[in-house]
N, C-alpha and C positions, 0 to 999 in steps of 0.2 A: 585928017580933021576928025575930031571926035564928035559923034552925034549923040546928044543926051537921050537916055531911055526914060520916057515920061511915065510908063506904066508900073514900074517897080515900087515907088513910094506908095502908090494907091493900093496895091495888093498887100503890102506889108501892113498898112493901117487897117485894112479889112480883117486880116487874120488876127491882129492884136486885139481889136475890139471884140472879135468873136470869142476868143479864149477868155478874155476878161469877163464877158457877160456870162459865159458858161460857169466860170468859177463862182461868180456872185450868186447865180441860181442854185448851185450846189450847196453853198453856205447858207443861203436864206431859205432853202426848201424845208428843212425840218422845223424851223421856227414858225414858218407860215402854216404848217400842218397842225400845230398845236392850237387848241382853243384858248382864247384869252379869258383869264379869270382874274378879277381884281384881288381876291384873297385865295390863292391856291391852297388846296387841302394837303397837309403833310402826308408823306408816304407812310406805309404801315410800320416800317422800322423807326422812322422819326416820330410817329405818333405814339408808339408804345415805349419809346425810350430804349429799344433793343438794337443792338448792333448786328452786323452780319453774322457773327458767331453765336447768336442767341443769348448773349449776356445782357445784363442791365447796365445802362450807362449812368453817369452821375446826374443826369437831368430827369431821372425817373421818379415817380411818385413814391416808390418803395424806399429809395434812398432818402427822399425828403421826410418820410415817416420816421426812419431811424435817426434822423438828425433834426427832429422837430421838438416842440415843447410837450409832446405826448410820448415821453420816454417810457412810462409805465406800460402803455399799450404795446409799444415796440418790443419791450422785453418779453411780454407774454407771447407775442407772435414768434419770437425766437425760441422760447421754451416749448411752444406747441409744435415746433418743426413745420411751420407753415410757409417759410420763405420761398421754398422751391415751388410750392403750389401757387403762391401769389405771383411769382415770376412767370409761370406758364399762363396764368390768367391775364396778366398785363400784356403778354406777348400776343394775345388774341383780340383784346378790346380794352377800352378805357374802364377805369373802376372809380367808385366813390367810397371813401372811407369815413365813417362816423366815429370820431375818436373821442373817448371820455377824457376829461382833464385829469391831470395827475392827482389833484386833491381828492377827486371822487374815487380814485383807485386806492389811495393810501389811507384816508381817514373815514370816508363815507361808506366804504364797503365792509360788510359783515366779516369779522376775522374768521369765523368758522367756515363761511362760504368761500373765503379766499384760500384757506387751508385745503378745502375740498377740491378747488380747482388745481392747486399745485401738487396734489398727490399723483404720483406716476400712474396709478391704475385708472385715474379719471382723465387721461389725456384726451380721449374722444369727446368728453363733455367740454373740455377747454377749447378744443378745436371748433366744436359746434358754436360755442359762445362767441369766439372771435370772428368766425366767418359770418355770423349774424350781423356784424357791423360793417360788412363789405358788400357792395352792390356791383355786379359786373356791367355797369353802364355809367355814363357820366351824367350826374345831376348837379348842375350849377344852381346858384341862387336865382339866376335869371329864369330858368325853366322849372322852378318849384311849383307844385300844385297851388292854385290860388284859392279854390273853394274851401270852405270850412264845413261843408255838409258831410254827414256820415258816409254817404255813398262815395264821396271823393277820397275819404280816408281808407275805404276798403280797396281802392285801386292802388294799393301799395306796391313798392318795388320788391322784386324777388331777390333775396340775398343769396350769397354763396352757400349758406346752410340750408337752402330750400325752404326757409321761413320767409314770410312776407313782412316787410317793414311798412308801417302806415305813415305816410307823409302828409302833413297838413300845414296850412298857413292861416293864422288867426287874423281877426279883424284889426288887431293892434299892430299887425305886421310881424309878429313873432312866428318863427318857423319851428315846427316840431317834427320829431321822428320817433315813432312808437311812444308817444306821450312824453318824450324827453325834450327839453328845450334846447334849441341850437343857440349856443352862446357866442359862436364865432363862425359865421358862414364864410365859405371860401377861405379858410385859414391858410391853406397851402394849395396852389394850383400848379399843375405841370401839364405838359402835352398829353400824358397818358393817364391823367386822373386828377381828382380833387379831394381834399380833406376838409371836413366840417367838424368844428369843435362842439361837443355836446356836454350837458351838465352831469350826466351819470352814465353808468354802465347799463347796457341793454341786455336783458336776460331772457332767452327764449324759454317757452314753457317746458320743453323737453328737458332742458338742463335743470330747471327748477324742480321738476318731478323726480329726476335722478338724485338731486341733493336731498329732497325730502325722504326718499326711499332709504338712502344711506343713514340719515339721521334717525329714522324710526327703528332701523335695525340696532342702533346703539342703545336706544331706550329699552329694547326688549331684554338686553343683557343685564339690566339692573334688577336683580332678583333678590328678594329677602332671604337671608341664610336660614336654613332649617336643619333639623337633625337628619343624619344620614339614615337611609332605610336599612333594614336588616336583610342580609343576603345569605342564603343557604350556601355554605362553602362547597358542598358536594355537587349541587346542581347549578350553581351560579344563577339562581333565580330568587326573586323576592319571596320572603317567607309569608308576607301578607300582600294581597293585591293592592297595587297603588291606587289611590283615589283618583277620580276623573279630574283632569286639568284642562285648561283652555289651550288653544293652539299657540305655540311659541313658548310654552313653559319649559323649564329645564327638565331633562329626563330624570327618572327616579333611580335607575341603576347607576352605580359608579362606573366611570369610563373603563376601568380595568376589566370589569365583568362583561362589558359590551364589546370588547375588542376581540378580533379573530385570533386564533392561536398563532404564536410566533416565538421568536427567541426570548427566552426567560419571561414568558407571559403566562397567563392563566391557561390551563390545559383545554378548556372548552369555552366556546363563545356563548353569549347570551343574546336573546332576541332584543331588538331595540324597543324602547318604550313606546315609540310611535307606531310600531307595526308597519303595515304597508302605506299608511297615510303619513308621508313625511311632511314636516312643517317647513323644512328648508331644502333648497336645491344645493346640497353639499358638493355634488360633482361639479356643478358649474362654478361654485365659489373656489374650489381647489384649482380648477383650470384657470380661473381668473388670476389667482395669486401666483401661479407658475408663469403665466404670460407676463405678469408684472415683474417677476424676477428677471426674465429674459430681456424685457424692455428696459429695466433699470440699469442693467449692465453690471458685470462683475460677479454674477451668481449663476453662471451657466452650469458649472459642475454640480451644484446643489440641485438644480432643476433636472439635470440628466439622471442623477441618482433616484430622484423621486419618480421619474417617469419610466426609465428604462431598466435600472438595475434592481428595483424593488417594486413591490405592490403597495407601497405606502400611500401613493396618491389615491388609489381606489379605496383603501381602508380609511383614509382621512375623510374622503368624500362621504362615505357611508356614516361615519361618526357624526359629521356635521349635519347630515340629513336627519339623524335621529335627535338632534338638539344639543349635542355636545359642543364645547368651545375649545380652541387650541391656540397656543402661542408657539410659534416656530422660531427658534434661534438658528438663523441661516449663516453658516460660515461662507466667506467670500472665496473666489477662485484662488487667490493667493494662499489662503489658509489650506484649502483642499489639496493644492499642489504639493504640500509638505507631507501628506500621508504616504507612508511607505507601502511596499507591496505586502509585507508581512501583516500590516494592520488591516488590509483589505482581503487577504487571501483566505482567511478562516471562514468556514461555512457560517452564513448569516451575519458576517461582520458589518456590511453596509447597514443592515437593519438595526444591529446593536448600536452603531454610532448614531444613526438618525433618531432612534427612539430616545436616546439620552438628550437630544436637542428639542424634544417635544414636551411642552408643559401643558397639562390639562386644565389650564386657566386662561382667561382672556386678560392679558396684560399689555399695556402700552408703555412707551418709553417714559411718559410722565408718571404713571402709576408705579413702575418699578423704581424709578429714581426717588420718588417721594418715600417709598417704603425703606430703601436702604439708607436714606438720609435720617429717617426717624429711628430705625431700629438697629442701624449699624450693619448687621448681617441678616439676610433672609434666606431661608431654605425653601426652594420650590420643588414640589413633586415632579417627577418625570415619568414618561411611559416606559422607562426601563427600570422595572422593579428590582430591588428596593432602593435604588440609588436616588439621591436628591441632588438638586443643583443649588450651589451656594452662590449668593450674589451679595456684593458689598459696594460701597461708594469708593471711587478712586479717580482722582484728577477731574472732578466735576462730571463724571460719567458713571456707568454701572459696569462693574467687573464681575465676570462669572468664573467660577473655579478658583483654585488656589495654587500658588507657586508658579513654576514655569509653564504649566499647562493651562494657564488662565487666558481669558479672552475678554476684550472690551466691546461694549455696545458701539458699533462703528457707524452703521446706517440706521437711524431710528425710524420706526413706523413706515417701513417700505410698503406695507399693505395692512390696512385695518378696515374691516367691514362689519364689526360687531360680533362675528363668530370666529374668524381667523385673524390672528395678528402675526405679522412677520417682522422680526427684528434682525438686522444684519450685524454679525459679529466678525472679528478679525482673527479668529482662531478656531480650531476643532477641539472640542472638549471631550475629555474622557473621565469616567468616574474614578475616584481615588481607590487605589488598591487596598483590599481588605487585608490588613496585617494582623496576624494573631499575636496577641500580647501574652507572653508566657510569664506567669508570676512565680517567682521562686518561693517554694515552700520551705519555711524554716523549721528544722527539726528541733523540737524542744529538748533542752538539756535537763537531765534529772539532777536535782539538788538534794543531797541527803538531809533529811530533816533532823534537827537537833531534838534529843529526847526532852520531853517536857518534865519539869519538876513539879512535885506535888505542892499543895498550899502550905502544909506544915513545914516542909523542907525550905520552901521559899521564905517563909517568915523567920525561920531559924537563921538563914543566911543573912537576912536584913539586920537581925539583932547582933550577930557576930561582926558584921561590917561596921556597925555603929560603935562597937567597942574595940575595933581593930584586931579581932581574933578570927577573921573569916578564912585566913590561910590554914588554920588548923583542920578545917573540915574539907576533904578533897572535893566533895560535891559542890562546894560554893566557889571553887576556883574558876 
């Protein structure tokens, strides 16, 4: 007879509920430990729009800027090589971008100032100007400063360029940033930043000062032409003392007399007209244009020759310090690679080549093109005496040299600061070979002169000819 065991179902139920409760506690434990927030704050990766690999995702404010209505500003950011800097900034905190409208960048901006910003040597000024429009914190229209007092404007936001932007809100409700009207507040909002549309470009004072300094250098070069001073060919000094001139005036001595001795140059140098008181920092300007060549790209060989193979860089710096001006025709790397070993192995060959590419005038692409269009062919003096550089118009550009050894103006106005002008060309130029023209000397042939007849005999012959009797006199035949 089977006896039922009543304790087994009770024990099974106890263990089942025990394990079920333990499992629920394990699942509910982490949730109970978290504080309850009605609006949880996004994590750093989500807030900045950065993924785990440090890249920018499609929801970032930088992607929105590149795909917004402010394309002119986005293009300048790319040209200024600032995308990586902004990615690192967005990875740390929110940003606010004050973006000028495209019309302000295209039509309202001074063309001369825009050319200044786009010149490769002014990259630092362009970066400063663009970072002046970006604040490393989020400023929405909701937390815009309300007061219109001057003290409130002084509490401006610090931009990425270390300049302060003055923010204000007028009684009419209009918002201003650095006295520029905000025409579209909160134009683009993303988790890692916000873009406000403004009516014009914001220009920091440091960039404005740099632009004015460059423009004043250009005005110095506009000098009224005067007669050349007389130089003693034995001493390479002025025969008469030069009259006193103001700072920045062109030097009195020709550049050939001021140059140091070198290949095919004057045998003795002459002191600079400015003496120890230099009007220009030529060494800094030469370094500036060499750095511009390296940054521009494609002219590393030219920069290497100037710095390492020759002493031309220091010589050019000294000449510019004394007030002289130079135009450099710089062959690109592709052209320099075609030079043979024989062309560079001769003593002083690099100097000879480079001196032929230095014109002792300040010429820009516009001035040279206008000259060749008007006169057809123009001959420029070079620092390689006595050879000249021939320029002419070809295919809407300027062509230097003649025949197979010619080169075209390839990269115009790489560097122009009023004293040094650098023009990129696509070939290495050589002076035409001096060929002696031999003129054949014609030996004169002697012709026997006929004996002259006297007046009486000539008259007699005429009378006999009239009567048909001239054959009787042998002298009349």
